TIMIVEX-9525 format. One record per residue (C-alpha): x, y, z. Coordinates in steps of 0.02 Angstrom, whole numbers, padded with zeros to 5 digits, always signed. Layout:
N
XYZ
...
//
This chain:
319
+06673+03892+06353
+06821+03908+06235
+06982+03952+06320
+07107+04075+06244
+07257+04174+06305
+07316+04354+06279
+07488+04383+06205
+07580+04544+06185
+07534+04657+06331
+07710+04648+06403
+07841+04778+06356
+08002+04743+06261
+08099+04772+06104
+07984+04752+05951
+08094+04629+05860
+08114+04517+06012
+07934+04539+06062
+07870+04474+05895
+07974+04315+05920
+07905+04295+06095
+07730+04312+06027
+07759+04181+05895
+07815+04063+06027
+07658+04105+06131
+07540+04075+05986
+07626+03912+05934
+07620+03853+06114
+07437+03892+06124
+07399+03805+05960
+07497+03644+06011
+07415+03647+06187
+07242+03643+06110
+07184+03818+06160
+07047+03899+06053
+07106+04073+06027
+07250+04198+06051
+07202+04381+06084
+07311+04528+06044
+07273+04686+06138
+07298+04857+06052
+07392+04960+06177
+07422+05145+06147
+07610+05120+06165
+07632+04962+06069
+07631+04878+05897
+07489+04876+05778
+07372+04733+05834
+07305+04682+05657
+07477+04684+05584
+07536+04572+05724
+07384+04456+05696
+07440+04438+05518
+07615+04394+05569
+07551+04265+05695
+07421+04194+05574
+07559+04158+05443
+07649+04048+05572
+07499+03942+05629
+07375+03829+05553
+07224+03808+05664
+07203+03930+05809
+07089+04085+05796
+07182+04253+05826
+07083+04404+05874
+07110+04586+05917
+07053+04645+06093
+07024+04782+06037
+07063+04908+05898
+07006+05082+05938
+06881+05138+05803
+06927+05324+05798
+07102+05292+05739
+07054+05244+05563
+06915+05252+05430
+06804+05097+05433
+06847+05055+05249
+07031+05060+05297
+07003+04953+05447
+06905+04829+05339
+07048+04823+05212
+07173+04789+05350
+07067+04650+05431
+07042+04567+05262
+07229+04569+05238
+07257+04493+05403
+07126+04357+05368
+07217+04318+05205
+07364+04262+05311
+07254+04161+05423
+07101+04108+05316
+06944+04094+05425
+07042+04120+05587
+07034+04303+05624
+06914+04385+05745
+06907+04577+05736
+06885+04657+05910
+06843+04837+05900
+06782+04968+06017
+06759+05162+06047
+06903+05157+06172
+06911+05290+06313
+06929+05475+06323
+07105+05466+06390
+07162+05370+06234
+07055+05449+06094
+07053+05633+06159
+07206+05649+06269
+07330+05540+06171
+07267+05545+05991
+07191+05720+05994
+07027+05666+05913
+06850+05699+05965
+06766+05587+06094
+06589+05643+06076
+06439+05525+06073
+06549+05369+06064
+06401+05251+06052
+06319+05340+05907
+06488+05348+05819
+06509+05160+05845
+06339+05119+05772
+06373+05224+05617
+06546+05151+05606
+06487+04973+05617
+06365+05007+05471
+06507+05049+05355
+06619+04911+05418
+06487+04780+05394
+06460+04836+05215
+06645+04833+05185
+06666+04658+05254
+06515+04588+05157
+06608+04612+04987
+06664+04593+04859
+06578+04744+04795
+06568+04933+04818
+06529+05006+04989
+06387+05130+04984
+06333+05193+05154
+06263+05360+05209
+06227+05396+05391
+06242+05528+05513
+06430+05510+05528
+06491+05442+05358
+06459+05463+05176
+06547+05321+05090
+06547+05272+04907
+06700+05162+04897
+06739+05041+04751
+06803+04910+04869
+06825+04742+04780
+06879+04632+04923
+06809+04492+05034
+06870+04400+05188
+06968+04242+05139
+06901+04078+05212
+06731+04138+05263
+06650+04280+05362
+06755+04385+05481
+06669+04403+05652
+06666+04573+05726
+06659+04586+05914
+06627+04753+06002
+06695+04808+06168
+06533+04850+06251
+06517+04895+06435
+06356+04995+06458
+06177+04960+06413
+06179+05060+06247
+06339+04985+06183
+06281+04813+06229
+06127+04843+06124
+06227+04900+05980
+06344+04751+05992
+06197+04637+05997
+06111+04714+05849
+06261+04746+05735
+06402+04632+05782
+06446+04453+05825
+06474+04478+06010
+06574+04577+06135
+06747+04582+06210
+06753+04625+06393
+06881+04684+06523
+06841+04723+06705
+06681+04618+06709
+06669+04480+06843
+06549+04335+06836
+06401+04429+06915
+06427+04577+06796
+06426+04459+06648
+06278+04355+06703
+06165+04495+06762
+06217+04645+06654
+06306+04592+06497
+06228+04429+06442
+06042+04476+06461
+06064+04644+06368
+06170+04583+06223
+06074+04422+06203
+05906+04515+06195
+05971+04641+06070
+06037+04500+05955
+05870+04408+05968
+05770+04565+05928
+05881+04596+05774
+05863+04418+05717
+06046+04380+05742
+06132+04221+05810
+06173+04211+05999
+06322+04329+06026
+06492+04277+06079
+06544+04345+06251
+06733+04354+06269
+06789+04390+06448
+06967+04444+06490
+07024+04371+06659
+07195+04373+06744
+07247+04204+06805
+07381+04158+06924
+07420+03983+06980
+07489+03993+07161
+07479+03923+07335
+07331+03982+07439
+07445+04086+07543
+07502+04183+07389
+07330+04238+07325
+07340+04405+07413
+07511+04435+07333
+07438+04390+07161
+07293+04508+07175
+07412+04647+07238
+07519+04620+07080
+07364+04623+06971
+07315+04785+07042
+07492+04856+07028
+07523+04811+06843
+07348+04806+06775
+07251+04930+06879
+07283+05086+06774
+07131+05052+06666
+07016+05070+06816
+07032+05261+06797
+06913+05248+06656
+06735+05297+06700
+06677+05160+06573
+06761+05027+06682
+06707+05102+06846
+06526+05091+06793
+06551+04910+06741
+06629+04866+06908
+06473+04926+06994
+06376+04789+06910
+06481+04651+06991
+06565+04603+07154
+06744+04645+07110
+06802+04820+07155
+06960+04816+07060
+07065+04706+06938
+07136+04609+07089
+06960+04551+07135
+06929+04493+06957
+07094+04393+06960
+07071+04203+06965
+07211+04157+07086
+07250+04003+07192
+07277+03819+07159
+07206+03715+07016
+07038+03680+07101
+07011+03860+07150
+07048+03925+06974
+06944+03791+06893
+06795+03837+07004
+06812+04019+06967
+06819+03997+06776
+06671+03879+06783
+06574+04019+06862
+06616+04126+06711
+06553+03991+06596
+06394+03975+06701
+06366+04164+06688
+06362+04150+06496
+06545+04180+06442
+06576+04090+06274
+06762+04132+06263
+06889+04162+06398
+07040+04278+06363
+07168+04233+06500
+07292+04365+06552
+07430+04260+06623
+07485+04341+06782
+07653+04270+06855
+07716+04306+07024
+07889+04301+07093
+08039+04409+07154
+08162+04365+07017
+08147+04342+06831
+08173+04157+06846
+08029+04144+06972
+07917+04245+06851
+07960+04137+06705
+07931+03979+06806
+07766+04048+06874
+07703+04088+06697
+07751+03911+06637
+07655+03830+06783
+07502+03940+06750
+07491+03904+06566
+07520+03721+06586
+07374+03716+06709
+07275+03818+06584
+07305+03695+06444
+07244+03553+06556
+07088+03647+06602
+07046+03689+06423
+06990+03506+06390
+06885+03496+06554
+06789+03659+06571
+06613+03660+06494
//
C-alpha cells in the first residue's frame, strides 16, 4: 500500500496557503511518501491549477486531485487542463474526478444533478478519447456530441483517471472505464466487502488492469486517553460531508457510523494496525488527512508535526 497525504483542505489566505502547500508537498517528497492529494472544495482554489504549481516545485512525487466535480466543466476542457498540469509534472499527475453531490452541483452551482452515473459514464468516454491523443476527439453518446480537433497528449506517459465511486453502479463504471477509485467515508470493511470486489470484477470483465483503490483516512497520533477527543474533533471539522445520501449509503457497508469512527487515532502501534487493516482490505493507496489535536495553535502545530513524522516512518514499513 502506497502512503500519501492530503494538502489544502485547511482555510486561509490563498497566497499564504499556496506557500504552505508547497512546503507540505516538498516535505512529503523528502519523507519518501508516494503521493500528495489535493481536494477540490467548493469554497477553495482550483485543484488542477494547484497541482500544476506543486508539480513544478517537485521532482518525484505523484500529485493527484481528490476530486474534481465533472459537471463544472466540459470533458475536453478538463482534459486540456489535466494535460497542462501533467506538463508541469511529467508522468506524475493522477486525475481524480467524480459526479460530486446534489448539494454542490445543484444547490451551489445551479446545474442539473440527474442520473449522475449515466452522466459519468458518458463523460468518461469523451475524457478517455481526449487523453488518448494527440488527435481529434470524436465521440457521440447520449450526453455529448463532440468533434474537437484536439492535438494534445499527456506528457511523460498516460495520465491515470480515478473516479469517486461509492455505490454499485458507480463502482462498475470506475472498473470498466477508469484506472481506479478515490474514496472518502469508507472504512476497512466497506472497502473489503463492498468496494474492492465490485470494482475489481468490473475491471476484469472489461479486460482492464487491477484498479487502484485510494482511501481517504483521517489520522491522529495521540495518547490512548486522547482518542475520544480526536474522534470528536474529526466529527466536528470533517463531519459535514456525512449529510450526503451517497456517504450515508457507503457508511452502511462498514462498521464506522461517522467520520470519527473512520479516524485512525492512538499511538504508533494502534495507527499502524489500523492502516494495515486497510491494506489487507485491498486499499492500494492511502490518502491521509492529518488531524491534529490541541487547545492552542502551538499545540495543533506540534500535533501535526508528530503525526506526519510518524506517517513517514510507517510509509517504509506498511505492506
